[in-house]
C-alpha positions in Angstrom: 0.1 0.0 0.0 1.2 3.5 -0.7 0.4 6.8 0.7 -2.3 7.3 -1.8 -4.3 4.5 -0.4 -6.4 5.2 2.8 -8.1 2.7 5.0 -11.4 3.4 6.5 -12.5 0.9 9.4 -16.3 1.1 9.3 -18.3 0.4 12.4 -22.0 0.7 13.2 -21.8 3.4 15.9 -23.7 3.7 19.1 -25.2 6.5 21.4 -22.8 5.5 24.2 -19.4 6.8 23.2 -17.7 4.0 25.5 -19.1 1.6 22.6 -16.2 2.9 20.4 -13.3 2.2 22.6 -12.4 -1.2 21.2 -12.7 0.2 17.6 -10.4 3.1 18.6 -7.9 0.5 19.9 -8.0 -1.5 16.6 -7.5 1.8 14.6 -4.5 3.0 17.1 -3.0 -0.9 16.5 -3.4 -0.5 12.8 -1.6 2.8 12.8 1.2 1.5 14.9 1.8 -1.6 12.7 1.2 0.2 9.3 2.4 3.8 10.0 2.3 4.7 6.3 -1.2 4.1 5.8 -3.9 6.8 6.6 -6.3 4.9 8.9 -9.6 6.5 10.4 -12.6 5.2 11.7 -16.0 5.8 10.1 -19.6 5.0 11.6 -22.8 4.3 10.0 -24.9 6.1 12.6 -25.1 7.9 16.0 -21.2 8.8 15.8 -18.9 11.0 13.7 -17.6 10.8 11.2 -19.8 9.0 8.8 -18.3 7.1 5.8 -19.0 10.0 3.4 -17.2 12.6 5.5 -14.3 10.1 6.4 -13.8 9.2 2.6 -13.9 13.2 1.7 -11.2 13.8 4.4 -9.0 11.0 2.9 -9.3 12.1 -0.6 -8.5 15.6 0.5 -5.4 14.2 2.0 -4.5 13.0 -1.3 -6.1 9.5 -1.3 -6.7 7.9 -4.8 -7.7 4.5 -3.3 -9.9 4.0 -0.3 -10.1 0.5 1.3 -13.1 0.3 3.7 -12.7 -2.5 6.2 -16.1 -3.3 7.9 -15.6 -3.8 11.6 -18.5 -6.2 11.8 -18.5 -9.9 12.8 -20.6 -10.8 9.9 -22.2 -9.5 6.8 -25.7 -8.6 7.6 -27.7 -6.0 6.0 -25.6 -3.3 7.0 -22.6 -4.7 5.2 -24.6 -6.2 2.2 -26.9 -3.3 1.6 -26.3 0.0 3.3 -22.4 0.0 2.8 -22.5 -0.7 -0.9 -25.1 2.1 -1.3 -22.9 4.5 0.4 -19.9 3.4 -1.6 -21.7 3.6 -4.9 -22.6 7.3 -4.1 -19.0 7.9 -3.2 -18.0 6.3 -6.6 -20.4 8.6 -8.5 -19.3 11.8 -6.8 -15.4 10.8 -7.1 -15.0 8.8 -10.1 -11.1 9.2 -10.2 -10.9 7.4 -6.7 -11.0 3.7 -6.4 -13.3 2.4 -3.5 -12.7 -1.1 -2.6 -14.9 -2.9 0.0 -13.1 -5.6 2.2 -15.2 -8.6 3.8 -16.5 -8.1 7.3 -13.6 -8.6 9.6 -15.3 -11.3 11.6 -15.4 -13.5 8.5 -11.8 -13.5 8.1 -10.3 -16.9 9.1 -7.6 -15.4 11.2 -10.1 -13.3 13.2 -12.1 -16.5 13.8 -9.1 -18.3 15.0 -8.1 -15.5 17.5 -11.6 -15.4 18.8 -11.6 -19.2 19.4 -8.1 -19.1 20.8 -9.2 -16.5 23.2 -12.5 -18.4 24.2 -10.5 -21.6 24.7 -8.1 -19.6 26.9 -10.9 -19.0 29.3 -10.9 -22.9 30.0 -7.4 -23.0 31.1 
């Protein structure tokens, strides 16, 4: 990935700001491990910034490629319907920018393994 590629971690959002703490920790760890990539959080509802604002900020900072990583355990309606609609609107308003949607983070094999490992560790 080069500096022209931005990562947006996309979460649902909640009324309680403490809900975002684990997602902020993930974003901080991604920034620590991948310092050359601009990384930010965006939310579907209740919290800011929304995906459109986060994408506009990334583009203003020079991003020509935006990879959106849904921080959802599975690809429910928000990931299958709401998120693609938002990305299609962004693609229409920014035709020179590539928008790529990654699979929901909870569907990645290494994340499933990490969750299982953590749960099994409870029994030890």
